[in-house]
C-alpha positions in Angstrom: -133.2 76.4 68.9 -131.3 73.1 69.4 -128.7 74.1 66.8 -128.0 77.4 68.8 -127.5 75.6 72.1 -125.2 72.9 70.4 -123.0 75.5 68.8 -123.1 77.7 71.8 -122.0 74.8 74.1 -119.1 73.9 71.8 -118.2 77.5 71.8 -118.1 77.4 75.7 -116.1 74.2 75.4 -113.5 76.0 73.2 -113.3 78.9 75.7 -112.7 76.4 78.6 -110.0 74.6 76.5 -108.4 77.9 76.0 -108.4 78.8 79.7 -106.7 75.3 80.3 -104.1 76.0 77.7 -103.5 79.5 79.1 -102.9 77.8 82.5 -100.6 75.1 81.1 -98.5 77.7 79.4 -98.5 80.4 81.9 -97.9 78.5 85.1 -94.7 76.8 84.2 -93.4 79.9 82.5 -93.9 82.0 85.7 -92.5 79.2 87.9 -89.4 79.1 85.7 -89.0 83.0 85.7 -89.5 83.5 89.3 -87.4 80.6 90.2 -84.3 82.7 89.4 -85.6 86.2 89.3 -82.1 87.7 89.6 -81.1 86.2 86.3 -84.5 86.7 84.5 -85.6 90.0 85.9 -84.1 92.0 82.9 -85.4 89.5 80.3 -87.8 90.6 77.6 -90.5 88.2 78.8 -90.5 89.5 82.3 -90.3 93.2 81.3 -93.3 92.8 79.0 -95.1 90.2 80.9 -98.5 92.3 81.2 -98.3 93.0 77.5 -97.6 89.4 76.6 -100.3 88.2 79.1 -102.9 90.4 77.7 -102.4 89.8 74.0 -101.5 86.2 74.2 -104.4 85.6 76.6 -106.7 87.4 74.2 -105.4 85.4 71.2 -106.0 82.2 73.1 -109.6 83.2 73.9 -110.4 84.2 70.4 -108.8 80.9 69.1 -110.9 79.0 71.7 -114.2 80.7 70.9 -113.6 80.6 67.1 -112.5 77.0 67.1 -115.4 75.9 69.3 -117.8 77.7 67.1 -116.4 76.1 64.0 -116.4 72.6 65.7 -120.0 73.2 66.8 -121.1 74.1 63.2 -119.0 71.2 61.7 -120.2 68.5 64.0 -123.8 69.8 63.7 -123.6 69.1 60.0 -122.1 65.7 60.6 -124.6 64.6 63.1 -127.7 66.4 62.0 -127.1 67.2 58.4 -129.4 65.9 55.6 -128.9 62.4 54.9 -129.5 60.9 51.6 -131.9 57.9 51.5 -131.4 55.3 48.8 -134.9 53.9 49.1 -136.2 54.0 45.4 
């Protein structure tokens, strides 16, 4: 039960970090594009914004969840793995 909670919280942390990365990437991009909409209204990025937002955002969520899950398993082994005792 402890391991499930530990890995689950790491996965949640990965999702939170993915959301922060999404905001850090998307906010300046939108600010830049909408700052001069006359020039960028015909650009590939603006014309396909919903598609890019959907797939890039989904990729970030998957990377965040997968990375958090992997980190949870990895650090569980580091902290709670079997430790050899040299008492002979």
